[in-house]
N, C-alpha and C positions, 0 to 999 in steps of 0.2 A: 507576531509577525504579520498575521492576516490583517489586523487592524491598521497596520502601516502600509497595506497594499501589496504585501509580498505573499503570493499564494504558496500553499504547502500541500504536500501529500504525506500521509502517515501510513507506514506499513504496520499492519495489525494482524494478530493471530486470534483475536477473541471478538467476534462481531458484536456481541451484545454490549460490550464496553463502548465500542465506537458509536453504537446507536444511542446509548444513554447519555454520553457526554457531548454529542453533536459535533464531532470533528468535521471540518469542512470537506475534505476529500480523503477517502480511505481506500487503500488496496488491501483487501482481506486475503490473507494467505493461510492455507492449511498446513503450516509448518510447525515443528516443535518450538516451544519457547526457547529463546536464546539463539535462534537461527533465522532471523527475519529475511535474510537474503538467500537462504537455501543451505544446501550441504556445504560444509567447510571445504575450501580449496576447489570447489566446482565453479570456476570462473565463468563458464558459459551460462550456467544457471543463474549466477549472480547478476550477470549482464542482462539476462532476460527479465529478471525482477526489476532492475533499475529502468530498463526500457519501458516495461509495462507501467511503472509508476509515473514516468515522464509523459507517457501517452495519456494517462488519466489526468495529469496536470493540464495538458493541452485541450482535452475534450470535455472535461466536466463543465456542464453548462449551468449548474446551480449548486448552492451550498448543500452539504449533507450527502453527497454522492458516496455510496459504498459500492465498490466494484469487487466482485469475487474473481480472484486470479485463477487462470486456467493452468498454472504451472504446478506440477506435482513435486513433492520434496525429493523423492528418489528417482 
């Protein structure tokens, strides 16, 4: 998608993987595997994650940006 001019943001829970495979834009979350948007059924938290990811999409000024999320799981 990136090669076709469509920017992407990846939600990631393992920073070292993102660093090694050079993902263009990464929102790194300290969430358990299997819950990239947060606690199941916590709609507000899930919206916050999506908003933070979209914000990164708008503000990342270079490839390879990895942003640590300030959102906590619980």
